[in-house]
SETI-800722 format. One record per residue (C-alpha): residue in one letter; x, y, z. Coordinates in pm, 1 decimal. Layout:
<atoms>
atom filo=A&east=X&north=Y&up=Z
...
</atoms>
This chain:
<atoms>
atom filo=M&east=47.3&north=-1828.3&up=-1981.4
atom filo=D&east=217.0&north=-1665.4&up=-2274.2
atom filo=G&east=7.8&north=-1874.9&up=-2525.7
atom filo=T&east=-321.7&north=-1727.5&up=-2371.0
atom filo=V&east=-216.1&north=-1361.8&up=-2297.7
atom filo=Q&east=-262.2&north=-1152.9&up=-2610.1
atom filo=I&east=-95.4&north=-838.1&up=-2698.4
atom filo=C&east=-401.1&north=-764.7&up=-2925.4
atom filo=R&east=-690.8&north=-981.6&up=-3027.8
atom filo=G&east=-555.8&north=-1290.0&up=-3213.9
atom filo=F&east=-175.0&north=-1238.7&up=-3134.9
atom filo=A&east=-37.1&north=-1390.8&up=-2825.3
atom filo=V&east=283.8&north=-1287.0&up=-2625.2
atom filo=I&east=443.7&north=-1627.6&up=-2731.8
atom filo=Q&east=399.1&north=-1510.0&up=-3093.9
atom filo=W&east=552.1&north=-1170.1&up=-3012.6
atom filo=R&east=862.0&north=-1333.0&up=-2849.7
atom filo=T&east=922.1&north=-1526.4&up=-3193.1
atom filo=L&east=847.7&north=-1226.0&up=-3391.9
atom filo=Y&east=1097.1&north=-1021.7&up=-3190.4
atom filo=T&east=1387.0&north=-1234.9&up=-3292.7
atom filo=R&east=1301.3&north=-1157.9&up=-3657.3
atom filo=L&east=1317.1&north=-791.6&up=-3571.2
atom filo=T&east=1659.6&north=-798.3&up=-3405.8
atom filo=N&east=2006.7&north=-889.3&up=-3550.1
atom filo=R&east=2260.6&north=-1102.5&up=-3338.7
atom filo=D&east=2438.9&north=-774.6&up=-3253.4
atom filo=G&east=2133.8&north=-615.2&up=-3124.8
atom filo=T&east=2051.2&north=-383.5&up=-3408.2
atom filo=N&east=1739.1&north=-353.2&up=-3613.3
atom filo=S&east=1690.4&north=-640.9&up=-3868.6
atom filo=D&east=1597.5&north=-550.7&up=-4228.0
atom filo=D&east=1310.9&north=-816.5&up=-4227.6
atom filo=Q&east=1037.4&north=-563.5&up=-4352.9
atom filo=E&east=771.8&north=-820.4&up=-4341.2
atom filo=A&east=837.8&north=-887.9&up=-3969.1
atom filo=W&east=833.6&north=-513.5&up=-3903.1
atom filo=R&east=516.1&north=-479.8&up=-4109.5
atom filo=C&east=355.2&north=-748.7&up=-3867.3
atom filo=A&east=494.5&north=-598.8&up=-3558.4
atom filo=I&east=376.3&north=-248.8&up=-3639.8
atom filo=E&east=22.1&north=-395.7&up=-3720.2
atom filo=V&east=8.2&north=-567.1&up=-3392.3
atom filo=F&east=108.1&north=-247.1&up=-3209.5
atom filo=E&east=-145.8&north=-56.7&up=-3403.2
atom filo=R&east=-426.0&north=-298.2&up=-3334.6
atom filo=R&east=-337.9&north=-295.7&up=-2954.8
atom filo=I&east=-358.5&north=76.9&up=-2936.2
atom filo=R&east=-676.2&north=104.0&up=-3127.0
atom filo=E&east=-847.4&north=-180.9&up=-2923.5
atom filo=R&east=-745.1&north=-43.1&up=-2580.4
atom filo=F&east=-757.2&north=325.1&up=-2633.9
atom filo=L&east=-898.0&north=467.8&up=-2965.7
atom filo=S&east=-1206.5&north=226.3&up=-2993.9
atom filo=C&east=-1284.0&north=283.1&up=-2622.4
atom filo=I&east=-1271.0&north=661.0&up=-2655.6
atom filo=E&east=-1506.8&north=636.5&up=-2963.5
atom filo=A&east=-1741.7&north=414.7&up=-2785.8
atom filo=L&east=-1766.3&north=675.3&up=-2506.0
atom filo=E&east=-1829.6&north=938.8&up=-2753.2
atom filo=T&east=-2105.5&north=725.2&up=-2912.8
atom filo=A&east=-2261.9&north=665.0&up=-2557.5
atom filo=D&east=-2264.5&north=1038.0&up=-2482.8
atom filo=S&east=-2619.2&north=1127.3&up=-2355.9
atom filo=R&east=-2559.0&north=1485.2&up=-2463.4
atom filo=L&east=-2831.4&north=1574.4&up=-2217.0
atom filo=D&east=-2718.5&north=1922.0&up=-2109.8
atom filo=I&east=-2935.5&north=2065.1&up=-1849.8
atom filo=S&east=-2974.0&north=2423.8&up=-1766.2
atom filo=L&east=-3048.7&north=2530.5&up=-1420.0
atom filo=P&east=-3181.6&north=2873.6&up=-1302.1
atom filo=D&east=-2985.4&north=3082.9&up=-1069.9
atom filo=E&east=-3237.5&north=3059.0&up=-805.8
atom filo=A&east=-3245.9&north=2666.8&up=-803.1
atom filo=P&east=-3276.9&north=2529.4&up=-447.1
atom filo=A&east=-2981.5&north=2364.4&up=-283.1
atom filo=D&east=-3169.5&north=2022.8&up=-265.6
atom filo=S&east=-3214.2&north=1737.9&up=-497.8
atom filo=S&east=-3536.5&north=1864.6&up=-662.4
atom filo=S&east=-3341.9&north=1989.0&up=-976.3
atom filo=L&east=-3204.3&north=1627.9&up=-1044.1
atom filo=P&east=-3345.6&north=1450.4&up=-1354.7
atom filo=H&east=-3607.7&north=1167.4&up=-1278.3
atom filo=K&east=-3403.2&north=917.8&up=-1468.6
atom filo=N&east=-3036.8&north=851.0&up=-1367.8
atom filo=E&east=-2919.5&north=699.5&up=-1698.4
atom filo=A&east=-2697.7&north=978.8&up=-1838.5
atom filo=V&east=-2342.3&north=907.6&up=-1969.1
atom filo=V&east=-2115.4&north=1214.1&up=-1938.6
atom filo=P&east=-1793.3&north=1082.9&up=-2071.3
atom filo=G&east=-1561.3&north=1385.7&up=-2075.6
atom filo=F&east=-1343.0&north=1289.5&up=-1788.3
atom filo=A&east=-1311.3&north=925.5&up=-1900.5
atom filo=I&east=-1231.0&north=1024.3&up=-2257.4
atom filo=M&east=-952.8&north=1262.8&up=-2134.3
atom filo=A&east=-819.7&north=1011.8&up=-1889.1
atom filo=L&east=-767.1&north=760.9&up=-2178.3
atom filo=C&east=-624.0&north=1056.6&up=-2394.1
atom filo=C&east=-369.1&north=1134.1&up=-2127.7
atom filo=L&east=-284.4&north=772.5&up=-2078.5
atom filo=L&east=-214.7&north=721.3&up=-2448.8
atom filo=G&east=-44.0&north=1039.9&up=-2480.6
atom filo=E&east=201.4&north=941.1&up=-2225.1
atom filo=T&east=239.2&north=597.8&up=-2395.2
atom filo=L&east=329.2&north=745.6&up=-2727.0
atom filo=Q&east=577.2&north=991.1&up=-2589.7
atom filo=S&east=757.1&north=714.3&up=-2414.4
atom filo=F&east=768.4&north=531.0&up=-2742.3
atom filo=R&east=937.8&north=830.7&up=-2909.4
atom filo=S&east=1193.6&north=937.1&up=-2645.1
atom filo=R&east=1375.1&north=778.8&up=-2349.8
atom filo=A&east=1361.4&north=968.3&up=-2024.6
atom filo=E&east=1694.1&north=1105.1&up=-1942.2
atom filo=I&east=1861.6&north=990.9&up=-1634.8
atom filo=A&east=2026.2&north=1280.3&up=-1430.3
atom filo=P&east=2393.9&north=1220.3&up=-1383.2
atom filo=R&east=2534.9&north=1174.9&up=-1021.9
atom filo=P&east=2692.0&north=1492.9&up=-890.1
atom filo=E&east=3073.3&north=1485.2&up=-895.1
atom filo=T&east=3082.2&north=1609.5&up=-524.3
atom filo=R&east=2888.1&north=1512.8&up=-227.4
atom filo=C&east=2609.9&north=1749.1&up=-136.1
atom filo=S&east=2736.7&north=1998.3&up=120.1
atom filo=Y&east=2386.1&north=2073.3&up=275.5
atom filo=P&east=2335.4&north=2155.3&up=568.3
atom filo=D&east=2688.3&north=2306.4&up=590.5
atom filo=G&east=2661.2&north=2465.7&up=249.5
atom filo=P&east=2431.4&north=2490.7&up=-62.5
atom filo=C&east=2228.7&north=2196.8&up=-155.4
atom filo=I&east=2345.7&north=2034.8&up=-479.1
atom filo=K&east=2047.2&north=1947.0&up=-704.7
atom filo=T&east=2084.8&north=1758.1&up=-1026.2
atom filo=P&east=1856.1&north=1837.3&up=-1306.1
atom filo=Q&east=1583.2&north=1564.3&up=-1372.7
atom filo=T&east=1344.9&north=1501.0&up=-1653.2
atom filo=T&east=1009.1&north=1432.8&up=-1497.7
atom filo=T&east=701.3&north=1258.6&up=-1635.8
atom filo=A&east=541.6&north=1616.8&up=-1651.4
atom filo=D&east=835.5&north=1722.1&up=-1877.7
atom filo=A&east=772.6&north=1433.2&up=-2096.9
atom filo=F&east=396.9&north=1505.5&up=-2110.7
atom filo=K&east=453.2&north=1873.0&up=-2201.4
atom filo=A&east=675.0&north=1751.0&up=-2477.3
atom filo=F&east=393.1&north=1545.0&up=-2606.0
atom filo=L&east=160.3&north=1825.2&up=-2598.0
atom filo=R&east=403.6&north=2021.6&up=-2825.7
atom filo=R&east=402.2&north=1768.3&up=-3101.3
atom filo=P&east=314.1&north=1910.5&up=-3434.3
atom filo=A&east=-41.8&north=1749.9&up=-3430.0
atom filo=F&east=-141.8&north=2008.3&up=-3154.1
atom filo=G&east=-21.6&north=2315.2&up=-3341.1
atom filo=D&east=69.7&north=2582.5&up=-3095.6
atom filo=A&east=-216.8&north=2518.9&up=-2844.5
atom filo=F&east=27.5&north=2435.2&up=-2588.1
atom filo=A&east=321.9&north=2640.8&up=-2690.2
atom filo=D&east=282.5&north=2865.2&up=-2379.9
atom filo=E&east=449.2&north=2714.8&up=-2081.3
atom filo=Q&east=185.2&north=2824.1&up=-1853.2
atom filo=I&east=-94.9&north=2647.8&up=-2061.8
atom filo=A&east=101.5&north=2326.9&up=-2092.0
atom filo=S&east=184.1&north=2334.6&up=-1718.3
atom filo=S&east=-163.1&north=2402.9&up=-1627.0
atom filo=F&east=-302.3&north=2105.9&up=-1850.7
atom filo=V&east=-61.6&north=1867.2&up=-1683.1
atom filo=S&east=-160.0&north=1983.6&up=-1330.9
atom filo=G&east=-528.1&north=2059.0&up=-1404.1
atom filo=V&east=-625.2&north=1791.9&up=-1647.2
atom filo=R&east=-373.9&north=1510.0&up=-1658.9
atom filo=N&east=-293.1&north=1493.7&up=-1278.2
atom filo=G&east=-636.6&north=1623.6&up=-1177.9
atom filo=I&east=-838.3&north=1355.6&up=-1351.9
atom filo=L&east=-596.7&north=1069.8&up=-1312.1
atom filo=H&east=-522.1&north=1123.3&up=-940.3
atom filo=E&east=-837.3&north=1290.3&up=-796.1
atom filo=A&east=-1113.3&north=1249.0&up=-1065.3
atom filo=E&east=-1149.6&north=1612.8&up=-1103.2
atom filo=T&east=-1020.3&north=1907.7&up=-1313.5
atom filo=R&east=-851.6&north=2205.1&up=-1147.0
atom filo=N&east=-919.8&north=2525.8&up=-1330.0
atom filo=W&east=-1005.3&north=2353.3&up=-1646.3
atom filo=V&east=-1353.8&north=2286.8&up=-1810.5
atom filo=I&east=-1378.5&north=2004.6&up=-2050.4
atom filo=W&east=-1652.8&north=2061.3&up=-2328.8
atom filo=R&east=-1772.6&north=1841.7&up=-2617.5
atom filo=S&east=-1749.1&north=2104.1&up=-2893.5
atom filo=E&east=-1615.3&north=2425.3&up=-2775.0
atom filo=P&east=-1418.9&north=2623.1&up=-2809.8
atom filo=E&east=-1498.8&north=2609.1&up=-3181.6
atom filo=K&east=-1213.1&north=2496.6&up=-3410.4
atom filo=Q&east=-965.9&north=2523.3&up=-3129.0
atom filo=I&east=-811.9&north=2291.7&up=-2862.8
atom filo=V&east=-782.7&north=2542.6&up=-2590.9
atom filo=A&east=-935.8&north=2880.1&up=-2500.8
atom filo=K&east=-874.1&north=3113.8&up=-2197.6
atom filo=R&east=-1183.4&north=3128.9&up=-1965.8
atom filo=G&east=-1186.7&north=3360.7&up=-1653.1
atom filo=D&east=-890.9&north=3240.4&up=-1435.6
atom filo=G&east=-877.0&north=2897.2&up=-1612.5
atom filo=Y&east=-920.6&north=2734.9&up=-1949.3
atom filo=V&east=-1169.3&north=2550.6&up=-2162.7
atom filo=L&east=-1063.7&north=2237.9&up=-2348.4
atom filo=N&east=-1234.2&north=2102.3&up=-2651.3
atom filo=R&east=-1212.7&north=1727.6&up=-2598.4
atom filo=S&east=-1311.5&north=1659.3&up=-2965.2
atom filo=T&east=-1046.3&north=1850.9&up=-3123.0
atom filo=F&east=-796.4&north=1724.9&up=-2868.5
atom filo=Y&east=-877.0&north=1367.5&up=-2954.6
atom filo=R&east=-843.0&north=1447.6&up=-3321.2
atom filo=A&east=-502.2&north=1584.6&up=-3272.5
atom filo=L&east=-411.6&north=1270.2&up=-3069.0
atom filo=K&east=-520.3&north=1061.7&up=-3348.3
atom filo=D&east=-322.0&north=1255.7&up=-3601.7
atom filo=D&east=-5.8&north=1215.5&up=-3387.2
atom filo=F&east=-58.4&north=841.5&up=-3347.6
atom filo=A&east=-98.5&north=813.1&up=-3732.9
atom filo=Q&east=226.6&north=1027.6&up=-3772.1
atom filo=Y&east=416.5&north=782.4&up=-3537.9
atom filo=L&east=304.4&north=474.2&up=-3740.9
atom filo=E&east=410.5&north=638.5&up=-4068.0
atom filo=E&east=743.4&north=718.1&up=-3916.1
atom filo=L&east=789.8&north=372.4&up=-3791.3
atom filo=R&east=709.0&north=207.3&up=-4111.8
atom filo=N&east=1016.3&north=396.0&up=-4254.2
atom filo=S&east=1310.8&north=177.1&up=-4228.0
atom filo=D&east=1532.0&north=474.1&up=-4235.7
atom filo=N&east=1399.4&north=583.0&up=-3884.1
atom filo=G&east=1650.7&north=329.9&up=-3710.0
atom filo=E&east=1646.2&north=505.9&up=-3379.6
atom filo=L&east=1265.1&north=521.0&up=-3358.8
atom filo=R&east=1251.8&north=148.7&up=-3455.8
atom filo=S&east=1519.5&north=57.5&up=-3191.2
atom filo=R&east=1310.8&north=243.1&up=-2919.6
atom filo=F&east=997.5&north=52.4&up=-3032.9
atom filo=R&east=1176.0&north=-277.3&up=-2992.3
atom filo=K&east=1278.1&north=-191.3&up=-2641.1
atom filo=K&east=937.0&north=-79.3&up=-2558.1
</atoms>
């Protein structure tokens, strides 16, 4: 099976298992075999491009861009539907892939902290409940949204939390957004803008920021001085 399952096109799992031994010293530390690291990073880059970036860009190309305006007095029946049902409206699919990739990149950068066990038994219901702080996937995703590539678009806690709930969770769990509108090219030169009680997301500028963050990660990974980042890469 390992000989047929490919990590990216043209590179099988069995090849990766051999390459991994060149990335790792006997004591478990990173090796200084820079050719092996170059190959490993290229395999990872191709895997991400093939499974995420190229798919997003194919969806962008397929976008029908058939925006239809409806009059306020349009009847509540199917008479306003176009005669041909061949439109491609990829905003949700693009953002679903963006969110999946963002969460993936964040997991390569940092390990989720495991909350320590409380030193004493919880006294509830006879006393107050002892709760230990835990890092959630939502916290990790908000950390990703605050990467330099996104500027200060999600610096505000309310906006970041609303994005996690309204875009990431909404699309991935229920195929809808909550208090968010996803547009192709607005707001101009921004990622996010306030709109009534919710927000507008420019999916194109968001994707560009995501690609910039991916490029930055690869650049850091190619630097052998970033030992901790490389160790995390090997483990992932």
